[in-house]
C-alpha positions in Angstrom: -102.9 -163.9 -23.3 -103.2 -160.2 -24.1 -101.3 -160.6 -27.4 -103.8 -163.4 -28.3 -106.7 -161.0 -27.6 -105.1 -158.3 -29.7 -104.5 -160.6 -32.7 -108.0 -162.1 -32.4 -109.6 -158.7 -32.3 -107.5 -157.6 -35.3 -108.6 -160.6 -37.3 -112.3 -160.0 -36.5 -112.0 -156.3 -37.4 -110.5 -157.2 -40.8 -113.1 -159.8 -41.4 -116.0 -157.5 -40.6 -114.6 -154.6 -42.8 -114.3 -157.0 -45.8 -117.7 -158.5 -45.2 -119.3 -155.1 -45.1 -117.5 -154.1 -48.3 -118.6 -157.4 -50.0 -122.2 -157.1 -49.0 -122.6 -153.4 -49.9 -122.3 -150.0 -48.4 -125.9 -149.1 -48.3 -126.1 -151.3 -45.1 -124.1 -148.7 -43.2 -126.1 -145.5 -43.7 -129.6 -146.9 -44.3 -130.2 -149.2 -41.3 -133.5 -150.9 -41.1 -134.7 -152.8 -38.1 -133.4 -156.1 -39.5 -130.0 -154.5 -40.2 -129.8 -153.3 -36.6 -130.7 -156.7 -35.3 -128.1 -158.2 -37.7 -125.4 -155.9 -36.4 -126.2 -156.7 -32.8 -126.1 -160.4 -33.5 -122.8 -160.2 -35.4 -121.2 -158.2 -32.5 -122.4 -160.8 -30.1 -121.3 -163.7 -32.2 -117.7 -162.4 -32.7 -117.2 -161.4 -29.0 -115.9 -164.9 -28.1 -113.8 -165.0 -31.2 -112.0 -161.9 -29.9 -111.5 -162.6 -26.2 -111.5 -166.4 -26.3 -111.9 -167.9 -22.9 -110.9 -164.6 -21.2 -114.2 -163.0 -20.1 -112.5 -160.7 -17.6 -112.8 -157.0 -17.6 -109.2 -156.7 -18.8 -109.9 -159.0 -21.7 -112.9 -156.9 -22.8 -110.9 -153.6 -22.4 -108.0 -155.0 -24.4 -110.3 -156.2 -27.2 -112.2 -152.8 -27.3 -108.9 -150.9 -27.1 -107.5 -152.9 -30.0 -110.6 -152.1 -32.1 -110.3 -148.4 -31.3 -106.6 -148.3 -32.2 -107.1 -150.4 -35.4 -110.0 -148.2 -36.5 -108.0 -145.0 -35.9 -105.1 -146.5 -37.8 -107.3 -147.5 -40.7 -108.8 -144.0 -40.8 -105.4 -142.5 -40.9 -104.3 -144.9 -43.7 -107.4 -144.0 -45.7 -106.6 -140.3 -45.3 -103.1 -140.9 -46.6 -103.8 -143.5 -49.4 -106.4 -142.8 -52.0 -105.8 -146.2 -53.7 -106.5 -148.2 -50.6 -109.6 -146.1 -49.8 -110.9 -146.7 -53.4 -110.1 -150.4 -53.1 -112.0 -150.8 -49.8 -114.7 -148.3 -50.1 -115.2 -148.1 -53.9 -116.5 -145.1 -55.8 -119.6 -142.9 -55.5 -122.3 -144.2 -57.8 -124.5 -141.9 -59.9 -128.1 -142.9 -59.5 -129.9 -140.1 -61.3 -128.6 -137.7 -63.9 -130.7 -134.9 -65.3 -133.9 -136.5 -64.2 -133.1 -139.9 -65.6 -132.7 -142.8 -63.2 -129.7 -145.0 -64.1 -131.3 -148.4 -63.6 -128.1 -150.4 -63.9 -126.6 -148.5 -61.0 -129.7 -148.9 -58.9 -129.6 -152.6 -59.5 -125.9 -152.8 -58.7 -126.5 -150.8 -55.5 -129.6 -152.9 -54.6 -131.8 -149.8 -54.2 -135.4 -150.0 -55.3 -137.2 -147.3 -57.2 -139.4 -146.8 -54.1 -136.4 -146.3 -51.9 -134.9 -143.8 -54.3 -138.1 -141.9 -54.6 -138.3 -141.7 -50.8 -134.8 -140.3 -50.6 -135.6 -137.7 -53.3 -138.6 -136.6 -51.3 -136.6 -136.5 -48.1 -134.3 -133.9 -49.8 -137.4 -131.7 -50.6 -137.7 -132.6 -54.3 -141.2 -133.7 -55.4 -140.3 -135.8 -58.4 -137.3 -137.8 -59.6 -137.5 -135.9 -62.9 -136.7 -132.7 -61.0 -133.4 -134.1 -59.8 -130.2 -133.0 -61.5 -127.9 -135.4 -59.8 -128.3 -138.1 -57.1 -125.2 -140.0 -56.0 -124.8 -142.9 -53.6 -121.9 -141.7 -51.6 -119.1 -143.8 -50.1 -120.7 -143.7 -46.6 -124.0 -145.1 -48.0 -125.8 -141.8 -47.9 -127.5 -140.5 -51.1 -126.8 -136.9 -52.1 -129.5 -135.2 -54.1 -129.0 -132.0 -56.1 -131.7 -130.1 -57.9 -132.4 -126.7 -59.4 -135.6 -126.7 -57.3 -133.5 -126.6 -54.2 -131.3 -123.9 -55.6 -134.4 -121.8 -56.5 -135.8 -122.1 -53.0 -132.5 -121.3 -51.4 -132.0 -118.2 -53.6 -135.6 -117.1 -52.8 -135.0 -117.4 -49.1 -131.7 -115.5 -49.3 -133.3 -112.8 -51.4 -136.3 -112.5 -49.1 -133.9 -112.3 -46.1 -132.0 -109.4 -47.8 -135.2 -107.6 -48.6 -136.4 -107.9 -45.0 -132.9 -106.8 -43.7 -132.8 -103.7 -45.9 -136.3 -102.6 -44.8 -135.5 -102.8 -41.1 
């Protein structure tokens, strides 16, 4: 019975990982209310698939333990194998380069202009045109680099040095 729960949990884990890969990485880092509801419903729907008719405490602990162990193992394999990581997680995707939005990459990533603009503002940059580089990272986050940020950071450091020297 325990081996059955372990195998079922492993199968569900593999299915969920491939489903998330198939439907896009932005689902992971940019959760909306509907995404959260979706994840909760998915977890509820696969519970019986993992434990079968065993709804005991032991069954739940075995299923959860299996998921923790498999997740740890997958993390270790990703650390050791760049090819497998690339296969399952893909590559970072450039969204903006030197102030120009790469529309094909936005469409591929299913990110709207409005969502991209919001992320740019969240990173303290007023306009998309001021962004040197924006990348959709493997974890679903969007990194934004701009000269404006560098200038503000340098000004803060310089101001801190001036204050420090006068005290």
